[in-house]
C-alpha positions in Angstrom: 68.4 114.3 136.7 64.5 113.7 136.6 62.7 110.8 134.9 61.4 113.3 132.6 64.8 114.6 131.5 66.3 111.2 131.2 63.2 110.2 129.0 63.9 113.5 126.9 67.4 113.0 126.3 67.0 109.1 125.5 64.3 110.1 122.8 66.5 112.8 121.5 69.5 110.4 121.2 67.5 107.7 119.7 66.2 110.2 116.9 69.7 111.3 116.4 71.2 108.0 115.8 68.4 106.6 113.9 67.2 109.4 111.5 69.7 112.4 112.3 73.3 112.9 111.7 74.4 111.7 115.2 74.2 112.7 118.7 77.5 115.0 118.5 78.8 117.0 115.3 82.4 116.3 114.6 84.5 119.0 116.4 88.2 118.8 115.0 91.1 120.8 116.5 91.7 124.1 114.7 94.8 123.4 112.4 96.7 125.3 109.6 98.0 123.4 106.5 101.7 124.1 106.3 102.3 121.8 103.1 100.0 120.1 100.8 101.0 117.5 98.4 99.8 114.2 97.6 100.0 111.5 100.8 102.0 114.3 102.7 100.0 117.1 104.0 101.4 118.7 107.0 99.2 120.5 109.7 100.1 122.5 112.5 97.2 122.3 115.3 96.6 125.9 116.5 97.4 127.3 119.8 101.1 126.6 119.2 103.5 129.5 118.3 105.6 129.3 115.2 108.7 131.1 113.8 112.0 131.7 115.4 110.8 133.0 118.6 109.3 129.5 119.6 111.4 127.5 121.8 109.4 124.5 122.0 110.4 121.5 119.8 107.8 120.2 117.5 105.7 117.2 118.2 105.1 115.5 114.9 102.1 113.0 115.1 102.8 110.0 112.8 99.9 107.7 111.9 100.1 104.4 110.6 98.8 103.5 107.1 95.1 101.9 106.9 94.2 104.3 109.6 93.2 108.1 109.3 95.2 110.9 110.8 92.3 111.6 112.9 93.4 108.9 115.3 95.1 111.8 117.1 92.1 114.0 117.2 88.8 111.9 117.4 86.8 114.4 119.5 87.8 117.0 122.3 88.3 114.7 125.0 90.0 112.0 122.9 92.6 114.2 121.3 96.1 113.8 121.9 96.4 116.9 119.7 94.5 118.9 122.1 96.4 117.3 125.1 99.6 118.5 123.9 98.5 121.9 123.2 97.0 122.0 126.9 100.4 121.1 128.0 102.4 123.7 126.2 103.7 121.5 123.4 103.7 122.3 119.7 101.8 119.6 117.8 101.8 118.8 113.9 100.4 115.8 112.1 101.5 114.2 108.8 98.3 113.1 106.8 98.7 110.7 104.0 95.1 111.0 102.7 93.3 108.4 100.4 95.1 105.4 99.2 93.9 104.2 95.7 95.0 101.9 92.9 97.3 104.5 91.4 99.5 104.2 94.5 100.0 100.6 94.4 103.8 101.3 93.7 104.4 103.0 97.1 106.5 101.2 99.4 108.2 101.5 102.8 111.0 103.7 101.2 108.5 106.4 100.2 107.5 106.9 104.0 111.2 106.4 105.3 113.0 108.3 102.6 110.4 110.8 101.5 107.4 111.6 103.4 108.4 111.6 106.9 111.7 113.1 106.4 110.4 116.1 104.4 107.7 116.3 107.3 110.2 116.4 110.0 112.4 119.0 108.2 109.3 121.4 107.6 108.1 121.0 111.1 111.6 121.7 112.5 111.8 124.9 110.2 108.4 126.1 111.5 109.8 126.1 115.0 112.9 128.0 114.0 115.2 125.0 113.7 114.1 123.2 117.0 114.6 119.7 117.0 111.5 117.2 116.5 109.8 114.5 118.8 108.1 112.0 116.7 105.0 110.2 118.1 103.8 107.2 116.1 100.7 105.0 116.6 100.8 101.2 115.4 102.8 100.9 112.3 103.3 104.7 112.4 105.6 104.1 115.2 107.6 101.4 113.4 107.9 103.9 110.4 109.1 106.8 112.8 111.7 104.3 114.3 112.9 103.3 110.8 113.0 106.9 109.6 115.1 107.7 112.6 117.5 104.8 111.9 118.0 105.5 108.5 118.6 109.2 108.5 120.9 110.2 111.3 121.1 113.7 110.0 117.4 114.4 110.7 116.7 116.7 113.7 114.8 114.0 115.6 115.2 114.5 119.5 112.8 111.6 120.5 110.5 108.8 119.1 107.3 107.6 121.0 105.8 104.4 119.7 102.4 103.6 121.0 101.2 100.1 120.1 104.1 99.7 117.4 104.7 96.1 116.0 108.4 95.5 116.8 108.4 91.7 116.9 106.0 89.6 114.5 106.8 86.4 116.5 104.8 88.0 119.3 101.9 89.1 117.3 98.5 87.4 117.6 97.7 85.0 114.8 101.1 85.3 113.0 101.9 81.6 113.5 98.8 80.5 111.9 99.3 82.9 109.1 103.0 81.6 108.6 101.8 78.0 108.5 99.3 78.6 105.6 102.0 80.8 103.7 104.3 77.7 103.8 101.8 75.8 101.5 102.5 78.3 98.9 105.6 80.0 99.7 103.5 83.3 100.5 102.8 83.6 96.9 99.1 83.3 97.1 98.7 86.4 99.1 101.4 88.4 97.4 99.9 87.6 94.0 96.4 88.7 95.3 97.6 91.9 96.5 99.5 92.7 93.5 96.5 92.1 91.4 94.4 94.3 93.4 96.8 97.0 93.8 96.9 96.8 97.4 94.5 96.1 100.4 91.4 98.1 99.8 90.0 100.3 102.3 86.8 98.3 102.5 88.6 95.3 103.5 90.9 97.2 106.2 87.7 98.3 107.8 86.4 94.8 107.9 89.5 93.5 109.3 89.3 96.1 112.0 85.7 95.4 112.9 86.8 91.6 113.2 89.4 92.3 115.9 86.6 94.1 117.8 84.1 91.5 117.1 82.8 91.5 120.8 82.0 95.4 120.5 80.3 94.7 117.1 78.1 91.9 118.6 77.1 93.9 121.6 76.6 96.9 119.8 72.6 97.0 120.1 72.6 96.2 123.6 75.3 98.9 124.3 73.3 101.6 122.5 70.3 100.5 124.0 71.7 100.4 127.7 73.6 103.7 127.1 70.7 105.7 125.2 70.4 108.4 127.8 74.3 108.9 128.0 75.1 111.3 125.2 79.1 111.4 126.2 79.1 107.6 125.9 77.4 107.6 122.6 79.4 110.4 121.4 82.6 108.2 122.0 81.0 105.3 120.0 80.3 107.4 117.1 83.9 108.9 117.1 85.1 105.3 116.7 82.6 104.7 114.0 83.6 107.6 112.1 87.2 106.7 112.3 86.7 103.1 111.2 84.6 104.4 108.5 87.4 106.5 107.2 90.1 103.9 107.2 92.0 103.9 103.8 93.8 100.9 102.3 97.5 99.8 101.7 99.4 100.3 98.7 100.2 96.9 97.0 104.0 97.3 97.3 103.9 98.5 100.8 101.8 95.6 101.9 104.1 93.2 99.7 107.1 94.4 101.9 105.1 94.3 105.0 103.9 90.7 104.5 107.2 89.3 103.1 109.9 91.2 105.4 107.9 91.8 108.5 105.1 89.2 108.8 107.0 86.1 107.0 110.4 86.9 108.0 110.2 89.0 111.1 113.1 91.3 110.0 111.8 94.0 112.5 112.1 91.7 115.4 115.5 90.7 114.6 116.4 94.3 114.4 117.2 94.6 110.9 114.7 95.4 108.1 115.7 94.5 104.6 114.4 96.6 101.6 116.1 95.0 98.5 119.7 95.3 99.1 119.3 97.9 101.7 119.3 97.1 105.6 117.9 99.3 108.2 119.0 98.5 111.8 117.0 99.6 114.7 120.6 99.7 116.6 121.1 102.7 114.6 118.1 104.8 116.2 120.1 107.3 118.3 117.1 109.4 119.7 115.4 108.9 123.2 112.7 106.4 122.7 109.3 105.8 124.6 107.4 102.5 123.9 103.8 101.9 125.1 102.2 98.6 124.9 98.7 97.4 125.9 98.5 94.1 128.0 94.9 93.8 126.3 95.7 95.1 122.8 94.7 92.1 120.6 96.2 93.6 117.5 99.8 94.4 118.8 100.3 92.5 122.2 102.4 94.3 124.7 105.1 91.8 124.2 105.7 92.8 120.5 105.9 96.4 121.6 108.3 95.6 124.6 110.6 93.9 122.1 112.0 97.2 121.2 114.1 97.2 124.3 116.0 94.5 122.9 116.5 95.7 119.4 117.0 99.4 120.0 120.5 99.2 121.3 122.0 102.4 120.0 119.2 104.8 121.5 120.1 107.4 124.0 117.5 106.0 126.3 114.5 103.4 126.0 111.5 103.6 128.3 108.9 101.1 128.3 105.2 101.7 129.9 101.9 99.9 129.5 98.3 101.2 129.2 95.0 99.6 129.4 92.6 99.4 126.5 92.3 98.2 122.9 94.8 99.1 120.2 93.2 102.3 119.7 92.2 102.6 123.3 95.9 102.8 124.5 96.1 105.8 122.3 92.8 107.9 122.9 90.8 105.7 125.1 89.0 106.8 128.4 92.2 106.1 130.6 94.9 107.5 127.8 94.9 110.8 129.5 96.3 109.2 133.1 98.4 106.7 131.3 99.9 107.0 127.6 99.3 110.8 127.6 100.9 111.5 130.9 103.8 109.0 130.0 104.5 111.0 126.9 104.2 114.5 128.8 106.6 113.3 131.6 109.0 111.8 128.8 109.2 115.0 126.9 109.7 116.9 130.1 112.7 115.0 131.1 114.3 115.2 127.5 117.6 117.3 127.2 
């Protein structure tokens, strides 16, 4: 590329970032809405066949709370959904939408007993009754595993959990949080969350940026040094849009997360207690793939690998690692050659 071309591209990118709408317009994978109710919209990504003639099982993408469902489809080359289509799979996604003060009474049970089971059954029906392969990122992976554990009748063939926290004793900063919580018995946090009706979206966005403080701190230099690299800037923009769309946590859900998982580490012990109910990870009978990130500061690899110890009833458990941040192991530059390839091989080997 000539110097003149480089200068032209740099000037165009600088204008787009400063005064325009960005260097690259969003280009989501085409999808058909199959079911649209509050906090449970089910979409089928186009390119997959549907109906009784289809023989490929559904791959249901399960996002976490406090993150938009676009995590699976940031842009064309950062899209697990498109990759699944390319490899002949039939991907679907369940989208929870916005979480508001009015949703403050929603808890783990709403996802484990209602939202995810209904999405699984509808995706299976859309494939002519074929079984479903769940792929969850972050706590979406935890919810997928708990759903499989709680409902043995569901047509779940496998569960893939990417960056899923399965042992909070191994999570960064948790010992310090527990030490502070001991001073008040954890009441201060739970009281504040109840008063606010949950964790506001703005706070989840700030918290995510804090975990990537180095990215935020070096952003001006990053932009300046890559001003003529449109693809690099487009990747940056996709992450910015992802963070800007982050919703919050419902009050009851976060209260359960705080009390049962963060403070008591139920998930690390293999049995999550929701009131008088006990959901044991050992009851997961499906095949399981776990993917952890050695450089993931939100969910360290050891917290994901812990599932090998607790998922004792699974038909099989495979553990792999991938480089990158918490989002990076799902959809970063190396995800196609690591996490996505692991998933493709895992699904291909299933009976």
